[in-house]
LOVEXRO-561272 format. One record per atom (N, C-alpha, C, O): atom name; x, y, z. Coordinates in nm, 2 decimals, padded with zeros to 4 digits. Layout:
residues N
 at     px     py     pz
 CA      X      Y      Z
...
END
This chain:
residues 184
 at     px     py     pz
  N  09.07  10.12  10.02
 CA  09.15  10.03  10.12
  C  09.25  09.95  10.04
  O  09.22  09.90  09.93
  N  09.37  09.95  10.10
 CA  09.48  09.87  10.04
  C  09.48  09.73  10.11
  O  09.50  09.73  10.23
  N  09.47  09.62  10.04
 CA  09.46  09.49  10.09
  C  09.60  09.42  10.10
  O  09.63  09.35  10.20
  N  09.68  09.44  10.00
 CA  09.81  09.38  10.01
  C  09.91  09.46  09.93
  O  09.88  09.52  09.83
  N  10.04  09.46  09.97
 CA  10.14  09.53  09.91
  C  10.26  09.43  09.89
  O  10.34  09.41  09.97
  N  10.26  09.37  09.77
 CA  10.36  09.27  09.74
  C  10.50  09.32  09.73
  O  10.60  09.25  09.73
  N  10.52  09.45  09.72
 CA  10.65  09.51  09.71
  C  10.72  09.49  09.85
  O  10.85  09.50  09.85
  N  10.65  09.47  09.95
 CA  10.71  09.45  10.09
  C  10.72  09.31  10.13
  O  10.76  09.28  10.24
  N  10.68  09.22  10.04
 CA  10.68  09.07  10.07
  C  10.83  09.02  10.07
  O  10.91  09.06  09.99
  N  10.86  08.94  10.18
 CA  10.99  08.88  10.19
  C  10.97  08.74  10.24
  O  10.89  08.71  10.33
  N  11.05  08.64  10.18
 CA  11.05  08.51  10.23
  C  11.15  08.50  10.35
  O  11.27  08.55  10.33
  N  11.12  08.46  10.47
 CA  11.21  08.45  10.58
  C  11.34  08.37  10.54
  O  11.33  08.27  10.46
  N  11.45  08.41  10.59
 CA  11.58  08.35  10.55
  C  11.59  08.20  10.56
  O  11.64  08.13  10.46
  N  11.54  08.14  10.66
 CA  11.55  07.99  10.68
  C  11.42  07.92  10.64
  O  11.41  07.80  10.66
  N  11.33  07.98  10.57
 CA  11.20  07.92  10.54
  C  11.21  07.80  10.46
  O  11.14  07.70  10.48
  N  11.30  07.80  10.36
 CA  11.31  07.68  10.26
  C  11.38  07.56  10.32
  O  11.37  07.45  10.28
  N  11.47  07.59  10.42
 CA  11.54  07.48  10.48
  C  11.67  07.44  10.42
  O  11.75  07.36  10.48
  N  11.70  07.50  10.31
 CA  11.83  07.48  10.24
  C  11.87  07.60  10.17
  O  11.79  07.70  10.16
  N  11.99  07.61  10.11
 CA  12.03  07.72  10.04
  C  11.97  07.74  09.90
  O  11.91  07.64  09.85
  N  11.97  07.85  09.85
 CA  11.91  07.88  09.71
  C  11.98  07.79  09.61
  O  11.92  07.74  09.51
  N  12.11  07.76  09.63
 CA  12.18  07.68  09.53
  C  12.14  07.54  09.54
  O  12.11  07.47  09.44
  N  12.12  07.48  09.66
 CA  12.07  07.35  09.68
  C  11.93  07.33  09.62
  O  11.90  07.23  09.56
  N  11.85  07.43  09.64
 CA  11.71  07.43  09.58
  C  11.72  07.43  09.43
  O  11.65  07.35  09.36
  N  11.80  07.51  09.37
 CA  11.81  07.52  09.22
  C  11.87  07.38  09.17
  O  11.82  07.34  09.06
  N  11.96  07.32  09.24
 CA  12.02  07.19  09.19
  C  11.91  07.09  09.20
  O  11.89  07.01  09.10
  N  11.83  07.09  09.31
 CA  11.72  06.99  09.31
  C  11.62  07.01  09.19
  O  11.58  06.92  09.13
  N  11.58  07.14  09.17
 CA  11.49  07.16  09.06
  C  11.54  07.12  08.92
  O  11.47  07.07  08.84
  N  11.67  07.13  08.90
 CA  11.73  07.09  08.78
  C  11.73  06.93  08.77
  O  11.70  06.88  08.67
  N  11.77  06.87  08.88
 CA  11.76  06.72  08.89
  C  11.62  06.67  08.87
  O  11.60  06.58  08.79
  N  11.52  06.73  08.93
 CA  11.38  06.69  08.92
  C  11.34  06.71  08.77
  O  11.27  06.62  08.72
  N  11.38  06.82  08.71
 CA  11.33  06.85  08.57
  C  11.40  06.76  08.47
  O  11.36  06.75  08.35
  N  11.51  06.69  08.51
 CA  11.58  06.61  08.41
  C  11.59  06.46  08.46
  O  11.51  06.38  08.41
  N  11.68  06.43  08.54
 CA  11.71  06.29  08.58
  C  11.58  06.22  08.65
  O  11.56  06.10  08.62
  N  11.51  06.30  08.72
 CA  11.39  06.25  08.79
  C  11.28  06.23  08.68
  O  11.22  06.12  08.66
  N  11.24  06.34  08.62
 CA  11.12  06.33  08.53
  C  11.14  06.26  08.40
  O  11.04  06.22  08.34
  N  11.26  06.25  08.35
 CA  11.29  06.18  08.23
  C  11.31  06.03  08.25
  O  11.32  05.95  08.15
  N  11.31  05.98  08.38
 CA  11.33  05.84  08.40
  C  11.21  05.76  08.36
  O  11.10  05.80  08.38
  N  11.23  05.64  08.31
 CA  11.12  05.55  08.27
  C  11.04  05.51  08.39
  O  11.09  05.51  08.50
  N  10.91  05.48  08.36
 CA  10.82  05.45  08.47
  C  10.87  05.34  08.57
  O  10.85  05.36  08.69
  N  10.94  05.24  08.52
 CA  10.97  05.13  08.61
  C  11.09  05.16  08.70
  O  11.13  05.08  08.79
  N  11.16  05.28  08.69
 CA  11.27  05.31  08.77
  C  11.24  05.38  08.90
  O  11.28  05.49  08.94
  N  11.15  05.31  08.98
 CA  11.10  05.37  09.10
  C  11.22  05.38  09.20
  O  11.23  05.48  09.27
  N  11.31  05.29  09.21
 CA  11.42  05.29  09.30
  C  11.51  05.41  09.27
  O  11.57  05.47  09.36
  N  11.53  05.44  09.14
 CA  11.61  05.55  09.10
  C  11.55  05.68  09.15
  O  11.63  05.77  09.20
  N  11.42  05.70  09.13
 CA  11.36  05.82  09.18
  C  11.37  05.83  09.34
  O  11.39  05.94  09.39
  N  11.35  05.72  09.40
 CA  11.36  05.72  09.55
  C  11.51  05.75  09.59
  O  11.53  05.83  09.68
  N  11.60  05.70  09.51
 CA  11.74  05.74  09.54
  C  11.77  05.89  09.53
  O  11.83  05.95  09.61
  N  11.72  05.95  09.42
 CA  11.73  06.09  09.40
  C  11.67  06.17  09.51
  O  11.73  06.27  09.56
  N  11.55  06.13  09.55
 CA  11.48  06.20  09.66
  C  11.56  06.19  09.79
  O  11.58  06.28  09.87
  N  11.61  06.07  09.82
 CA  11.69  06.05  09.94
  C  11.82  06.13  09.93
  O  11.87  06.19  10.04
  N  11.88  06.14  09.82
 CA  12.00  06.22  09.80
  C  11.98  06.36  09.84
  O  12.08  06.43  09.89
  N  11.86  06.41  09.83
 CA  11.83  06.55  09.86
  C  11.76  06.56  10.00
  O  11.70  06.66  10.03
  N  11.76  06.45  10.08
 CA  11.72  06.45  10.22
  C  11.58  06.40  10.25
  O  11.54  06.40  10.36
  N  11.51  06.35  10.15
 CA  11.38  06.28  10.17
  C  11.40  06.15  10.25
  O  11.50  06.08  10.23
  N  11.30  06.12  10.33
 CA  11.30  05.99  10.40
  C  11.20  05.90  10.32
  O  11.08  05.92  10.33
  N  11.26  05.80  10.25
 CA  11.17  05.72  10.16
  C  11.19  05.58  10.21
  O  11.30  05.52  10.22
  N  11.07  05.51  10.23
 CA  11.07  05.37  10.28
  C  11.11  05.27  10.17
  O  11.14  05.31  10.06
  N  11.09  05.15  10.20
 CA  11.12  05.04  10.10
  C  11.00  05.02  10.01
  O  10.89  05.03  10.05
  N  11.04  04.98  09.88
 CA  10.94  04.95  09.78
  C  10.84  05.06  09.75
  O  10.72  05.03  09.72
  N  10.88  05.18  09.76
 CA  10.79  05.30  09.74
  C  10.79  05.32  09.58
  O  10.89  05.31  09.52
  N  10.67  05.35  09.53
 CA  10.66  05.38  09.39
  C  10.61  05.52  09.37
  O  10.50  05.56  09.39
  N  10.70  05.60  09.32
 CA  10.67  05.74  09.29
  C  10.69  05.76  09.14
  O  10.80  05.73  09.08
  N  10.59  05.81  09.07
 CA  10.59  05.82  08.93
  C  10.68  05.94  08.89
  O  10.70  06.03  08.97
  N  10.73  05.94  08.77
 CA  10.83  06.04  08.72
  C  10.77  06.18  08.70
  O  10.84  06.27  08.70
  N  10.63  06.19  08.69
 CA  10.57  06.32  08.67
  C  10.53  06.38  08.80
  O  10.47  06.49  08.80
  N  10.56  06.32  08.92
 CA  10.54  06.38  09.05
  C  10.63  06.50  09.07
  O  10.75  06.49  09.03
  N  10.58  06.61  09.12
 CA  10.66  06.73  09.15
  C  10.67  06.74  09.31
  O  10.58  06.73  09.38
  N  10.80  06.76  09.35
 CA  10.83  06.78  09.49
  C  10.90  06.91  09.51
  O  11.01  06.93  09.44
  N  10.85  07.00  09.59
 CA  10.91  07.13  09.60
  C  11.04  07.12  09.68
  O  11.15  07.16  09.63
  N  11.04  07.07  09.80
 CA  11.16  07.05  09.88
  C  11.17  06.91  09.94
  O  11.10  06.88  10.04
  N  11.24  06.82  09.88
 CA  11.24  06.68  09.92
  C  11.29  06.66  10.07
  O  11.25  06.56  10.13
  N  11.37  06.75  10.12
 CA  11.42  06.73  10.26
  C  11.30  06.75  10.36
  O  11.32  06.74  10.48
  N  11.18  06.79  10.31
 CA  11.07  06.80  10.40
  C  10.96  06.70  10.38
  O  10.85  06.71  10.42
  N  11.01  06.58  10.31
 CA  10.91  06.48  10.28
  C  10.96  06.35  10.35
  O  11.08  06.31  10.35
  N  10.86  06.27  10.40
 CA  10.88  06.13  10.44
  C  10.77  06.05  10.39
  O  10.65  06.08  10.40
  N  10.81  05.93  10.34
 CA  10.71  05.84  10.28
  C  10.74  05.70  10.33
  O  10.86  05.65  10.33
  N  10.64  05.63  10.39
 CA  10.66  05.50  10.45
  C  10.67  05.39  10.35
  O  10.65  05.41  10.23
  N  10.69  05.27  10.39
 CA  10.71  05.15  10.31
  C  10.59  05.12  10.23
  O  10.47  05.15  10.27
  N  10.61  05.08  10.10
 CA  10.51  05.03  10.01
  C  10.40  05.13  09.97
  O  10.29  05.09  09.94
  N  10.44  05.26  09.98
 CA  10.34  05.36  09.94
  C  10.36  05.40  09.79
  O  10.47  05.38  09.74
  N  10.26  05.45  09.73
 CA  10.26  05.49  09.59
  C  10.22  05.64  09.58
  O  10.13  05.68  09.66
  N  10.28  05.71  09.49
 CA  10.24  05.84  09.45
  C  10.22  05.85  09.30
  O  10.32  05.83  09.23
  N  10.10  05.88  09.26
 CA  10.07  05.87  09.12
  C  10.10  05.99  09.03
  O  10.15  06.10  09.08
  N  10.08  05.97  08.90
 CA  10.12  06.07  08.80
  C  10.06  06.21  08.83
  O  09.95  06.22  08.87
  N  10.14  06.31  08.80
 CA  10.10  06.45  08.80
  C  10.06  06.50  08.94
  O  09.99  06.60  08.96
  N  10.10  06.42  09.05
 CA  10.07  06.47  09.18
  C  10.18  06.57  09.22
  O  10.29  06.57  09.17
  N  10.14  06.66  09.31
 CA  10.22  06.77  09.36
  C  10.24  06.76  09.51
  O  10.14  06.76  09.58
  N  10.36  06.75  09.56
 CA  10.39  06.76  09.70
  C  10.45  06.90  09.72
  O  10.58  06.92  09.72
  N  10.37  07.00  09.75
 CA  10.41  07.13  09.77
  C  10.46  07.14  09.92
  O  10.38  07.18  10.01
  N  10.58  07.11  09.94
 CA  10.64  07.09  10.07
  C  10.71  07.21  10.13
  O  10.83  07.20  10.16
  N  10.64  07.32  10.14
 CA  10.70  07.43  10.21
  C  10.71  07.39  10.36
  O  10.81  07.43  10.43
  N  10.62  07.31  10.41
 CA  10.63  07.25  10.54
  C  10.64  07.10  10.52
  O  10.64  07.05  10.41
  N  10.65  07.02  10.63
 CA  10.67  06.88  10.63
  C  10.55  06.81  10.57
  O  10.43  06.85  10.60
  N  10.57  06.71  10.49
 CA  10.47  06.62  10.45
  C  10.51  06.48  10.49
  O  10.62  06.43  10.45
  N  10.42  06.41  10.57
 CA  10.45  06.28  10.62
  C  10.34  06.19  10.57
  O  10.23  06.20  10.60
  N  10.39  06.09  10.48
 CA  10.30  06.00  10.42
  C  10.33  05.86  10.48
  O  10.45  05.82  10.48
  N  10.24  05.79  10.54
 CA  10.26  05.67  10.61
  C  10.29  05.55  10.51
  O  10.32  05.57  10.39
  N  10.29  05.43  10.57
 CA  10.31  05.31  10.49
  C  10.18  05.26  10.43
  O  10.07  05.28  10.48
  N  10.20  05.19  10.31
 CA  10.08  05.13  10.24
  C  09.98  05.24  10.20
  O  09.86  05.21  10.21
  N  10.02  05.36  10.17
 CA  09.94  05.47  10.13
  C  09.93  05.47  09.97
  O  10.04  05.47  09.91
  N  09.81  05.48  09.92
 CA  09.80  05.49  09.77
  C  09.75  05.64  09.74
  O  09.64  05.67  09.78
  N  09.84  05.71  09.68
 CA  09.80  05.85  09.64
  C  09.79  05.84  09.48
  O  09.88  05.81  09.41
  N  09.67  05.86  09.44
 CA  09.64  05.85  09.29
  C  09.69  05.97  09.21
  O  09.78  06.04  09.26
  N  09.64  05.99  09.09
 CA  09.69  06.09  09.00
  C  09.63  06.23  09.03
  O  09.52  06.24  09.08
  N  09.71  06.33  09.01
 CA  09.68  06.47  09.02
  C  09.63  06.51  09.16
  O  09.54  06.59  09.17
  N  09.69  06.45  09.26
 CA  09.66  06.49  09.40
  C  09.76  06.60  09.43
  O  09.88  06.60  09.40
  N  09.70  06.71  09.50
 CA  09.78  06.82  09.53
  C  09.79  06.83  09.69
  O  09.69  06.85  09.75
  N  09.90  06.80  09.74
 CA  09.93  06.81  09.89
  C  09.99  06.95  09.91
  O  10.11  06.97  09.87
  N  09.92  07.04  09.98
 CA  09.97  07.17  10.00
  C  10.00  07.20  10.14
  O  09.91  07.18  10.23
  N  10.12  07.25  10.17
 CA  10.15  07.28  10.31
  C  10.17  07.43  10.33
  O  10.20  07.47  10.45
  N  10.15  07.51  10.23
 CA  10.17  07.65  10.25
  C  10.07  07.75  10.19
  O  09.98  07.71  10.12
  N  10.08  07.87  10.23
 CA  09.99  07.97  10.18
  C  10.04  08.11  10.23
  O  10.16  08.13  10.27
  N  09.95  08.21  10.22
 CA  09.99  08.34  10.26
  C  09.88  08.40  10.36
  O  09.77  08.36  10.35
  N  09.93  08.48  10.45
 CA  09.85  08.54  10.55
  C  09.77  08.66  10.48
  O  09.83  08.77  10.46
  N  09.65  08.63  10.43
 CA  09.58  08.73  10.36
  C  09.54  08.85  10.44
  O  09.50  08.96  10.38
  N  09.54  08.84  10.57
 CA  09.50  08.95  10.66
  C  09.61  09.05  10.68
  O  09.59  09.16  10.74
  N  09.73  09.02  10.63
 CA  09.84  09.12  10.65
  C  09.87  09.18  10.51
  O  09.87  09.12  10.41
  N  09.90  09.31  10.52
 CA  09.94  09.38  10.39
  C  10.07  09.33  10.33
  O  10.09  09.33  10.21
  N  10.15  09.27  10.41
 CA  10.28  09.22  10.36
  C  10.27  09.08  10.30
  O  10.36  09.02  10.25
  N  10.15  09.02  10.31
 CA  10.11  08.89  10.25
  C  10.21  08.78  10.29
  O  10.26  08.70  10.21
  N  10.24  08.78  10.42
 CA  10.34  08.68  10.48
  C  10.31  08.54  10.44
  O  10.20  08.50  10.44
  N  10.42  08.47  10.41
 CA  10.40  08.33  10.37
  C  10.41  08.24  10.50
  O  10.47  08.27  10.60
  N  10.34  08.13  10.50
 CA  10.34  08.04  10.61
  C  10.34  07.89  10.56
  O  10.31  07.86  10.45
  N  10.37  07.80  10.65
 CA  10.35  07.66  10.62
  C  10.30  07.59  10.75
  O  10.32  07.62  10.86
  N  10.23  07.48  10.72
 CA  10.17  07.39  10.82
  C  10.19  07.25  10.77
  O  10.17  07.22  10.65
  N  10.23  07.15  10.85
 CA  10.26  07.01  10.80
  C  10.13  06.94  10.76
  O  10.02  06.98  10.81
  N  10.14  06.85  10.67
 CA  10.03  06.76  10.63
  C  10.08  06.61  10.67
  O  10.19  06.57  10.64
  N  09.98  06.54  10.73
 CA  10.01  06.40  10.77
  C  09.90  06.31  10.70
  O  09.78  06.34  10.72
  N  09.95  06.21  10.63
 CA  09.86  06.11  10.57
  C  09.90  05.98  10.64
  O  10.00  05.93  10.61
  N  09.81  05.93  10.73
 CA  09.85  05.81  10.81
  C  09.85  05.69  10.72
  O  09.80  05.69  10.61
  N  09.90  05.58  10.78
 CA  09.91  05.45  10.71
  C  09.78  05.40  10.65
  O  09.67  05.43  10.70
  N  09.79  05.33  10.54
 CA  09.68  05.26  10.47
  C  09.57  05.35  10.42
  O  09.45  05.30  10.40
  N  09.60  05.47  10.39
 CA  09.50  05.56  10.33
  C  09.50  05.54  10.17
  O  09.60  05.50  10.12
  N  09.39  05.58  10.11
 CA  09.38  05.59  09.97
  C  09.33  05.72  09.94
  O  09.21  05.76  09.97
  N  09.41  05.80  09.87
 CA  09.37  05.94  09.83
  C  09.35  05.93  09.68
  O  09.45  05.91  09.60
  N  09.23  05.93  09.63
 CA  09.19  05.90  09.49
  C  09.22  06.03  09.41
  O  09.27  06.13  09.45
  N  09.19  06.02  09.28
 CA  09.22  06.12  09.18
  C  09.18  06.26  09.21
  O  09.07  06.29  09.26
  N  09.27  06.35  09.18
 CA  09.24  06.50  09.18
  C  09.19  06.55  09.31
  O  09.10  06.64  09.32
  N  09.25  06.50  09.42
 CA  09.21  06.55  09.55
  C  09.31  06.66  09.59
  O  09.43  06.66  09.56
  N  09.25  06.76  09.66
 CA  09.33  06.87  09.72
  C  09.34  06.85  09.87
  O  09.23  06.83  09.93
  N  09.46  06.86  09.93
 CA  09.48  06.85  10.07
  C  09.54  06.98  10.12
  O  09.65  07.02  10.08
  N  09.47  07.05  10.21
 CA  09.51  07.18  10.26
  C  09.62  07.17  10.37
  O  09.64  07.07  10.43
  N  09.69  07.29  10.39
 CA  09.79  07.29  10.50
  C  09.73  07.26  10.64
  O  09.62  07.30  10.67
  N  09.81  07.18  10.71
 CA  09.78  07.15  10.85
  C  09.68  07.03  10.87
  O  09.64  07.01  10.98
  N  09.65  06.96  10.76
 CA  09.55  06.85  10.77
  C  09.62  06.72  10.81
  O  09.73  06.69  10.77
  N  09.55  06.64  10.89
 CA  09.59  06.50  10.91
  C  09.47  06.42  10.87
  O  09.36  06.44  10.90
  N  09.51  06.31  10.79
 CA  09.41  06.22  10.74
  C  09.43  06.09  10.81
  O  09.54  06.03  10.81
  N  09.33  06.04  10.89
 CA  09.35  05.93  10.98
  C  09.37  05.80  10.91
  O  09.34  05.78  10.79
  N  09.43  05.70  10.98
 CA  09.47  05.57  10.92
  C  09.35  05.50  10.85
  O  09.24  05.49  10.90
  N  09.38  05.45  10.73
 CA  09.28  05.37  10.66
  C  09.17  05.45  10.59
  O  09.08  05.39  10.53
  N  09.17  05.58  10.59
 CA  09.07  05.66  10.53
  C  09.08  05.67  10.38
  O  09.20  05.67  10.33
  N  08.97  05.67  10.31
 CA  08.97  05.69  10.17
  C  08.91  05.83  10.14
  O  08.81  05.86  10.20
  N  08.97  05.90  10.06
 CA  08.92  06.03  10.01
  C  08.88  06.02  09.87
  O  08.96  05.99  09.78
  N  08.75  06.05  09.84
 CA  08.69  06.03  09.71
  C  08.75  06.13  09.61
  O  08.79  06.24  09.64
  N  08.74  06.10  09.48
 CA  08.79  06.18  09.37
  C  08.73  06.32  09.38
  O  08.62  06.34  09.41
  N  08.82  06.41  09.34
 CA  08.79  06.56  09.33
  C  08.74  06.62  09.46
  O  08.68  06.72  09.46
  N  08.77  06.56  09.57
 CA  08.74  06.62  09.70
  C  08.84  06.72  09.75
  O  08.96  06.71  09.69
  N  08.81  06.80  09.84
 CA  08.90  06.90  09.90
  C  08.90  06.87  10.05
  O  08.80  06.89  10.11
  N  09.02  06.84  10.10
 CA  09.04  06.81  10.24
  C  09.09  06.94  10.31
  O  09.20  06.98  10.29
  N  09.00  07.00  10.38
 CA  09.03  07.13  10.44
  C  09.05  07.12  10.59
  O  09.10  07.21  10.65
  N  09.00  07.01  10.65
 CA  09.02  06.98  10.79
  C  09.06  06.84  10.81
  O  09.04  06.76  10.72
  N  09.10  06.81  10.93
 CA  09.14  06.67  10.96
  C  09.03  06.57  10.94
  O  08.91  06.61  10.95
  N  09.06  06.45  10.89
 CA  08.96  06.34  10.87
  C  08.99  06.23  10.97
  O  09.11  06.20  10.99
  N  08.89  06.17  11.02
 CA  08.91  06.06  11.12
  C  08.96  05.93  11.05
  O  08.95  05.92  10.93
  N  09.01  05.84  11.12
 CA  09.05  05.71  11.07
  C  08.94  05.62  11.02
  O  08.83  05.63  11.07
  N  08.97  05.53  10.92
 CA  08.87  05.43  10.88
  C  08.74  05.47  10.82
  O  08.64  05.40  10.83
  N  08.74  05.59  10.75
 CA  08.62  05.64  10.69
  C  08.63  05.65  10.54
  O  08.75  05.65  10.49
  N  08.52  05.67  10.47
 CA  08.52  05.71  10.33
  C  08.47  05.85  10.34
  O  08.36  05.88  10.39
  N  08.55  05.94  10.28
 CA  08.52  06.08  10.28
  C  08.50  06.14  10.14
  O  08.57  06.10  10.05
  N  08.40  06.23  10.13
 CA  08.36  06.28  10.00
  C  08.33  06.43  10.01
  O  08.28  06.48  10.11
  N  08.36  06.50  09.90
 CA  08.31  06.64  09.89
  C  08.41  06.75  09.91
  O  08.53  06.73  09.93
  N  08.36  06.87  09.90
 CA  08.43  06.99  09.92
  C  08.35  07.08  10.02
  O  08.25  07.14  09.98
  N  08.38  07.08  10.14
 CA  08.50  07.01  10.21
  C  08.47  06.87  10.23
  O  08.35  06.83  10.24
  N  08.57  06.78  10.22
 CA  08.55  06.64  10.24
  C  08.50  06.61  10.38
  O  08.55  06.66  10.48
  N  08.40  06.52  10.38
 CA  08.33  06.48  10.51
  C  08.31  06.33  10.51
  O  08.29  06.27  10.40
  N  08.32  06.27  10.62
 CA  08.30  06.12  10.63
  C  08.15  06.09  10.59
  O  08.06  06.16  10.64
  N  08.13  05.99  10.51
 CA  08.00  05.95  10.48
  C  07.97  05.81  10.53
  O  07.85  05.77  10.55
  N  08.07  05.73  10.55
 CA  08.05  05.59  10.61
  C  08.18  05.53  10.65
  O  08.29  05.58  10.61
  N  08.17  05.42  10.72
 CA  08.30  05.35  10.76
  C  08.35  05.28  10.64
  O  08.28  05.24  10.55
  N  08.48  05.27  10.63
 CA  08.55  05.20  10.52
  C  08.52  05.05  10.52
  O  08.47  05.00  10.42
  N  08.54  04.99  10.63
 CA  08.52  04.84  10.64
  C  08.61  04.77  10.54
  O  08.66  04.83  10.44
  N  08.63  04.64  10.56
 CA  08.70  04.56  10.46
  C  08.64  04.42  10.45
  O  08.58  04.37  10.55
  N  08.66  04.36  10.34
 CA  08.61  04.22  10.33
  C  08.73  04.14  10.28
  O  08.82  04.19  10.22
  N  08.73  04.01  10.31
 CA  08.84  03.92  10.27
  C  08.81  03.86  10.14
  O  08.90  03.78  10.10
END
């Protein structure tokens, strides 16, 4: 049985949302001006992302080692943070709310391949991280997921389905284990 034939694979013409030239220019800018910038130049990195179509709120802190596939498919709300070595694999839209803390080595994935087709067709589904979430270290977030407002996702969890608001979620797949609650 033949499961996949990669010689017949094709990326749809408008899939990336910009021309191949625009994509290559972004990747060059990301590999140099973005990634070489000192830690404290958060506004500079936000400027570069905006220059390529990202919607970035005020006082956003994105570390220089963050990788963004297509910035024109990214929106980040006010006062949010994105930590070192995180990946925003933005084949589809990624919407990050306000006051969101994304820790180090978080992988936000919006795309994949249709494994049931011999042509291995590529797809994307948006990811939404609502306001006031904390996504801790080394978390994987799958295509099509929404993480509800105020939810915490524990380290090394895999978010494969939507998570409700106001919960602490743990595991692979990540599941709510208790209410977040807050104290003053």
